[in-house]
Structure formats: structure tokens, C-alpha cells
C-alpha positions as CSV (number, residue, x, y, z in Angstrom):
1,X,20.7,5.4,7.2
2,X,18.2,6.0,10.0
3,X,14.7,7.2,10.1
4,X,13.9,10.6,11.4
5,X,10.9,11.0,13.8
6,X,10.2,14.4,12.4
7,X,7.7,15.3,9.8
8,X,8.6,16.6,6.3
9,X,7.0,19.2,4.2
10,X,4.6,18.0,1.6
11,X,7.0,19.0,-1.2
12,X,9.9,17.0,0.3
13,X,7.8,14.0,1.1
14,X,6.3,14.0,-2.4
15,X,9.8,14.3,-4.0
16,X,11.0,11.3,-1.9
17,X,7.8,9.3,-2.8
18,X,8.2,10.1,-6.5
19,X,11.9,9.1,-6.4
20,X,11.0,5.7,-4.8
21,X,8.3,5.2,-7.4
22,X,10.8,6.1,-10.2
23,X,13.3,3.6,-8.7
24,X,10.8,0.7,-8.4
25,X,7.8,1.6,-10.6
26,X,8.9,-0.5,-13.5
27,X,8.1,-3.5,-11.3
28,X,4.5,-2.5,-10.8
29,X,1.4,-2.6,-12.9
30,X,0.0,0.4,-11.0
31,X,1.4,2.7,-8.3
32,X,-0.3,5.5,-6.3
33,X,1.1,7.6,-3.6
34,X,-1.4,7.6,-0.8
35,X,-1.7,8.9,2.8
36,X,-1.2,12.5,3.8
37,X,0.7,13.2,0.5
38,X,-2.4,12.3,-1.5
39,X,-4.5,14.3,0.8
40,X,-2.2,17.3,0.3
41,X,-1.3,17.8,4.0
42,X,1.4,20.5,4.6
43,X,3.4,18.2,6.9
44,X,3.9,14.5,6.3
45,X,4.9,11.9,9.0
46,X,5.4,9.0,6.6
47,X,4.4,8.0,3.1
48,X,2.1,5.3,2.0
49,X,2.2,3.7,-1.4
50,X,-0.5,1.4,-2.9
51,X,0.9,-0.8,-5.6
52,X,-0.2,-3.6,-7.9
53,X,3.0,-5.5,-8.3
54,X,4.2,-6.9,-11.6
55,X,4.0,-10.7,-11.3
56,X,5.8,-13.2,-13.6
57,X,5.7,-16.9,-14.0
58,X,9.1,-18.6,-13.9
59,X,10.5,-22.1,-13.6
60,X,10.5,-23.4,-10.1
61,X,14.1,-23.7,-8.9
62,X,15.2,-27.3,-8.9
63,X,12.1,-28.5,-10.7
64,X,12.5,-31.6,-12.7
65,X,9.1,-31.4,-14.4
66,X,8.9,-27.8,-15.5
67,X,6.7,-26.6,-12.6
68,X,6.3,-22.8,-12.5
69,X,6.1,-20.4,-9.7
70,X,4.7,-16.8,-9.6
71,X,7.3,-14.2,-8.7
72,X,6.6,-10.8,-7.3
73,X,8.9,-8.5,-9.2
74,X,8.3,-5.6,-6.8
75,X,9.3,-7.6,-3.7
76,X,12.4,-8.8,-5.6
77,X,13.3,-5.2,-6.5
78,X,12.8,-3.9,-2.9
79,X,14.8,-6.9,-1.6
80,X,17.6,-5.8,-4.0
81,X,17.5,-2.2,-2.7
82,X,17.8,-3.6,0.8
83,X,20.8,-5.8,-0.1
84,X,22.4,-2.8,-1.8
85,X,22.0,-0.6,1.3
86,X,19.7,1.9,-0.5
87,X,16.9,1.3,1.9
88,X,16.6,-0.3,5.3
89,X,13.7,-2.0,7.1
90,X,11.7,0.4,9.2
91,X,11.5,-0.5,12.9
92,X,8.1,0.2,14.4
93,X,7.3,1.1,18.0
94,X,6.9,-2.5,19.0
95,X,10.6,-2.9,18.0
96,X,9.9,-5.1,15.0
97,X,10.0,-4.5,11.2
98,X,7.0,-5.0,9.0
99,X,8.3,-6.8,6.0
100,X,5.9,-9.3,4.5
101,X,4.6,-10.3,1.1
102,X,1.8,-7.7,1.0
103,X,3.3,-4.8,3.1
104,X,6.8,-3.5,3.5
105,X,7.8,-0.7,5.9
106,X,11.1,0.8,4.8
107,X,13.4,3.8,5.3
108,X,14.2,5.6,2.1
109,X,16.2,8.8,2.2
110,X,15.8,8.9,6.0
111,X,12.0,8.8,5.9
112,X,9.5,6.0,6.5
113,X,7.6,4.6,3.5
114,X,5.1,1.9,3.5
115,X,4.3,-0.1,0.4
116,X,0.9,-1.8,0.5
117,X,0.3,-4.3,-2.3
118,X,-3.1,-4.8,-3.9
119,X,-4.6,-6.4,-7.0
120,X,-7.4,-5.4,-9.4
121,X,-10.1,-6.7,-7.0
122,X,-9.0,-4.7,-3.9
123,X,-7.3,-1.7,-5.4
124,X,-10.1,0.7,-4.5
125,X,-10.5,-0.3,-0.9
126,X,-6.8,-0.5,-0.3
127,X,-6.3,3.0,-1.8
128,X,-9.2,4.5,0.2
129,X,-8.0,3.0,3.5
130,X,-4.4,3.8,2.9
131,X,-5.2,7.4,1.9
132,X,-6.8,7.9,5.4
133,X,-6.6,9.6,7.7
134,X,-7.0,6.8,10.3
135,X,-10.3,8.1,11.7
136,X,-11.8,8.4,8.2
137,X,-10.6,4.9,7.3
138,X,-12.3,3.6,10.5
139,X,-15.5,5.4,9.5
140,X,-15.5,3.7,6.1
141,X,-14.9,0.2,7.6
142,X,-17.6,0.8,10.2
143,X,-20.0,1.8,7.5
144,X,-19.0,-1.3,5.5
145,X,-20.1,-3.4,8.5
146,X,-23.4,-1.6,8.7
147,X,-24.0,-2.7,5.1
148,X,-23.5,-6.4,6.2
149,X,-20.0,-6.5,4.7
150,X,-16.5,-6.6,6.2
151,X,-12.9,-5.9,5.3
152,X,-11.1,-9.2,5.6
153,X,-7.6,-10.1,4.3
154,X,-7.5,-6.9,2.3
155,X,-10.8,-7.6,0.5
156,X,-14.5,-6.7,1.0
157,X,-16.5,-9.8,1.8
158,X,-20.0,-10.7,2.9
159,X,-20.9,-13.1,5.7
160,X,-20.5,-16.1,3.4
161,X,-16.9,-15.0,2.5
162,X,-17.9,-13.9,-1.0
163,X,-15.6,-11.2,-2.3
164,X,-16.8,-7.9,-3.8
165,X,-14.5,-6.4,-6.4
166,X,-13.4,-2.8,-5.6
167,X,-11.6,-1.8,-8.8
168,X,-11.7,1.8,-7.7
169,X,-12.4,3.9,-4.7
170,X,-15.8,5.0,-5.8
171,X,-17.0,1.4,-5.7
172,X,-15.6,1.0,-2.2
173,X,-17.4,4.1,-1.0
174,X,-20.6,2.7,-2.6
175,X,-20.2,-0.6,-0.8
176,X,-19.7,1.4,2.5
177,X,-22.9,3.4,1.8
178,X,-20.7,6.6,2.0
179,X,-20.7,9.6,-0.2
180,X,-17.6,10.1,-2.3
181,X,-15.1,12.6,-1.0
182,X,-12.0,13.7,-2.8
183,X,-8.8,12.8,-0.9
184,X,-8.1,16.4,0.2
185,X,-11.6,16.6,1.8
186,X,-11.1,13.5,4.0
187,X,-10.5,14.9,7.5
């Protein structure tokens, strides 16, 4: 399985994205296909997904006193797909994969997909930024700074490190001091 460097049609990219969501969606509380697919672009270079993973508490392995750990069901499912050979880690121009606890770059059906994980407090800003395009995301983050806020560790924070909840994109646009734009209007 290897990644193509070509673009795909919106219909093909959307079908692949929907198939990945169908394969792993049961391990997520919320899943939105973002990027150029969400913006409805005719040609798609890769697919971004913004996901709130399903988390469960389970006994800590080897614990004698019943300690619990929080497990990320989505990461476990993606790791299983990797072990089964259904996906592979995407290799980026720097020659390295991006495979961490909050972002996974993978090859699914010969096409690169990036899964960005969020929670209820940063869903809106993550979805807006990952919908893009890159210049529009930079515009939002620059406007956020003009409002005395910043994007730090995936969250909107003020100079004291206080987090501002962004449960939806509209809230993020408000914090940025920007007018709401539907995804297909973001150029």
C-alpha cells in the first residue's frame, strides 16, 4: 500500500473518507470530515478528519490496587488497522510519520488521511482550522491574536493561560472577531 502524490476527485475522496469513518466511527463520539472535502473542492490532495474519540476507563495493567487508566478507543482501533495492514503510516516530506496521541497521518486506500483529535472544548477551533484552507486558517489565528487570545496546544487561551471553550465553529469565529463563513466560501 503506498500513497499517491496525485489528487483525487471530490467524489472519490469523499467515498474514501466515508469508508474510513464507517470503519472507525464507532470508536468516536463525534466525527467530521474536514479540509477540502468539507469545502467541496473539485480536486482533493488529502483528507482531514476532526474527531472526538471515545474514551473509556479500564483497569491499569498490572495494578494491585485497582487503579484505572483512560483508554482512547479510536487510537486503539487505528493501531489495530495498522497491525492488520489495512492502513500504513503516512510519511511526510521530512521523511517522518506523524503518529501521535492527538494526530495520526495515515494512508487509507492509497490516499493520505489525517485524523485530528479534539474534545468538547476545542471542537470548534479544531474543525475551523482543519477545514482551511491554510491561508484562511492563518487569517483566523492572526485575528485571534488581535483579540488578545492565542491558539495554544489546540485550545484558545488568553495571556494568563485561561481556556475559552469553542464547542462549535461559530464560537471560534466570534473569538477571532471574524464574520462566519460557510466552509465552501472559505477561499
